C-alpha positions as CSV (number, residue, x, y, z in Angstrom):
1,X,123.1,107.1,147.9
2,X,124.2,107.2,144.3
3,X,122.4,109.5,142.0
4,X,120.7,107.6,139.2
5,X,122.4,108.2,135.9
6,X,120.6,110.3,133.3
7,X,119.2,108.8,130.1
8,X,118.1,110.7,127.0
9,X,114.7,110.3,125.6
10,X,116.2,108.3,122.7
11,X,117.9,105.9,125.3
12,X,114.5,105.4,127.0
13,X,112.6,104.8,123.8
14,X,115.3,102.3,122.6
15,X,115.2,100.5,125.9
16,X,111.4,100.3,125.7
17,X,111.6,98.7,122.3
18,X,114.2,96.3,123.5
19,X,112.0,95.3,126.5
20,X,109.0,94.8,124.1
21,X,111.1,92.6,121.8
22,X,112.2,90.5,124.8
23,X,109.1,90.4,126.9
24,X,106.3,91.0,124.5
25,X,103.0,92.0,126.0
26,X,104.3,91.1,129.5
27,X,107.0,93.8,129.4
28,X,107.1,96.1,132.4
29,X,108.3,99.7,133.1
30,X,110.6,98.1,135.7
31,X,112.3,96.2,132.9
32,X,112.9,99.4,131.0
33,X,114.2,101.2,134.1
34,X,116.6,98.3,134.9
35,X,118.1,98.4,131.4
36,X,119.0,102.1,131.9
37,X,119.9,101.8,135.6
38,X,117.3,104.5,136.5
39,X,114.2,104.4,138.6
40,X,110.6,103.9,137.5
41,X,109.8,107.3,139.0
42,X,112.4,108.9,136.6
43,X,110.7,107.2,133.7
44,X,107.2,108.4,134.8
45,X,108.5,111.9,135.3
46,X,109.5,111.9,131.6
47,X,106.6,110.0,130.0
48,X,103.8,110.1,132.7
49,X,102.3,106.7,132.0
50,X,103.3,103.2,130.7
51,X,100.8,103.8,127.9
52,X,102.5,107.0,126.8
53,X,105.9,105.5,127.1
54,X,105.0,102.5,124.8
55,X,103.1,104.6,122.3
56,X,105.9,107.2,122.0
57,X,108.5,104.4,121.6
58,X,106.5,102.8,118.8
59,X,105.9,106.2,117.1
60,X,109.6,107.0,117.3
61,X,110.5,103.7,115.8
62,X,108.0,104.3,113.0
63,X,109.5,107.6,112.2
64,X,113.0,106.1,112.1
65,X,112.1,103.3,109.7
66,X,113.2,104.0,106.2
67,X,111.6,101.3,104.0
68,X,110.5,104.1,101.6
69,X,114.2,104.8,100.8
70,X,114.5,101.3,99.5
71,X,111.3,101.5,97.4
72,X,112.4,104.9,95.9
73,X,115.6,103.4,94.5
74,X,115.2,102.7,90.8
75,X,115.7,99.0,89.9
76,X,119.1,98.6,88.3
77,X,119.4,97.1,84.8
78,X,122.5,95.3,86.0
79,X,121.2,91.9,87.3
80,X,123.8,91.6,90.1
81,X,122.9,95.0,91.4
82,X,119.2,94.3,91.0
83,X,119.6,91.1,93.1
84,X,121.3,93.2,95.8
85,X,118.4,95.7,95.6
86,X,115.8,92.9,95.9
87,X,117.6,91.5,99.0
88,X,117.5,95.0,100.5
89,X,113.8,95.2,99.7
90,X,113.1,91.8,101.3
91,X,114.9,92.9,104.4
92,X,112.9,96.1,104.6
93,X,109.7,94.1,104.3
94,X,110.9,91.8,107.1
95,X,111.4,94.8,109.3
96,X,107.8,95.8,108.7
97,X,106.8,92.4,110.0
98,X,108.9,93.0,113.1
99,X,107.3,96.4,113.5
100,X,103.8,94.9,113.3
101,X,104.7,92.4,116.0
102,X,106.1,95.3,118.2
103,X,102.9,97.3,117.7
104,X,100.7,94.4,118.6
105,X,102.8,93.5,121.7
106,X,103.0,97.2,122.7
107,X,99.3,97.8,122.6
108,X,98.5,94.5,124.3
109,X,100.9,95.5,127.1
110,X,98.7,98.4,127.9
111,X,95.5,96.5,127.5
112,X,94.4,97.5,124.0
113,X,93.3,94.6,121.8
114,X,92.4,95.2,118.2
115,X,93.5,93.9,114.8
116,X,97.2,94.3,114.2
117,X,96.9,96.4,111.0
118,X,95.1,99.4,112.7
119,X,97.4,99.2,115.7
120,X,100.5,99.5,113.5
121,X,99.0,102.4,111.5
122,X,98.1,104.3,114.6
123,X,101.8,104.7,115.4
124,X,102.9,105.5,111.9
125,X,103.9,102.0,110.6
126,X,103.0,101.3,106.9
127,X,99.8,99.3,106.3
128,X,100.1,96.0,104.4
129,X,98.0,97.3,101.4
130,X,100.3,100.4,101.3
131,X,103.4,98.2,101.4
132,X,102.0,95.8,98.8
133,X,101.2,98.6,96.4
134,X,104.7,100.1,96.8
135,X,106.5,96.7,96.3
136,X,104.3,95.9,93.3
137,X,105.1,99.3,91.7
138,X,108.8,98.7,92.2
139,X,108.6,95.3,90.7
140,X,106.6,96.6,87.8
141,X,109.5,99.0,87.0
142,X,111.9,96.0,87.2
143,X,109.6,94.1,84.7
144,X,109.7,97.0,82.3
145,X,113.5,96.5,82.3
146,X,113.0,92.8,81.7
147,X,114.5,91.9,85.1
148,X,111.4,89.9,86.0
149,X,108.5,88.7,84.0
150,X,105.5,91.0,84.4
151,X,103.2,88.0,85.0
152,X,105.3,87.1,88.1
153,X,105.1,90.5,89.8
154,X,102.0,89.8,91.9
155,X,103.5,86.5,93.0
156,X,106.9,88.0,94.0
157,X,105.2,90.8,95.9
158,X,103.0,88.4,97.9
159,X,106.0,86.1,98.5
160,X,108.0,89.0,99.9
161,X,105.2,90.4,102.0
162,X,103.9,87.0,103.2
163,X,107.1,85.2,103.8
164,X,109.2,87.9,105.3
165,X,106.4,89.3,107.5
166,X,105.1,85.9,108.7
167,X,108.6,84.9,109.7
168,X,108.5,87.3,112.6
169,X,105.1,86.1,113.8
170,X,106.2,82.4,113.7
171,X,109.5,83.0,115.5
172,X,107.7,85.2,118.1
173,X,105.2,82.5,118.8
174,X,108.0,79.9,119.2
175,X,109.9,82.4,121.4
176,X,113.0,82.1,119.2
177,X,115.3,84.6,117.8
178,X,115.2,85.4,114.1
179,X,118.9,85.0,113.7
180,X,120.0,84.2,110.2
181,X,116.6,83.0,109.0
182,X,115.9,86.3,107.2
183,X,119.1,86.0,105.1
184,X,118.3,82.3,104.5
185,X,114.8,83.1,103.3
186,X,116.1,86.0,101.1
187,X,118.7,83.7,99.5
188,X,116.0,81.1,98.8
189,X,113.6,83.7,97.4
190,X,116.0,85.6,95.1
191,X,118.4,82.8,94.3
192,X,118.9,81.1,90.9
193,X,115.8,79.4,89.5
194,X,113.1,81.3,91.3
195,X,110.4,83.5,89.8
196,X,112.5,86.7,90.3
197,X,115.4,85.6,88.1
198,X,114.0,82.8,86.0
199,X,112.9,84.2,82.6
């Protein structure tokens, strides 16, 4: 009998996240084991329970997420660079939406049902009010450099948070892949003639 190949904790956590993305709340430990070609028993020896496996995967993902790096970058006075920064910010916000979906699916997979915000915060993901404040502050800095109009800051912040986050929930409900939709939305949002660039 072949000895099951070894998998690192990082391999297991990544496989758990992948199973959550694919199966949502219906994901199973067996699916994780099959992705790694190891036994369920090997997973349980490492993480004890399905609940611990999912929570640890979500916490690990939360620690590895670097949206704050994007926020800490000072808006460039160069408009072409600023547009690139705004695209990066929108993509970071989109990832927060995906993380919220993962948190909701993960907790529901272990029978915990509560509002998505608290579930995401329990595993270290940013809350929407926290993210909104950070995005608004960054856009305020851009407004001081006359890159956006100050009166548009609240609207741009809500458009980024609402549009990019909701995109993940919509595609998840339709059981579709995000694909290039994030890029298409970003291009629409920060393209010529919108509130971000029209002054």
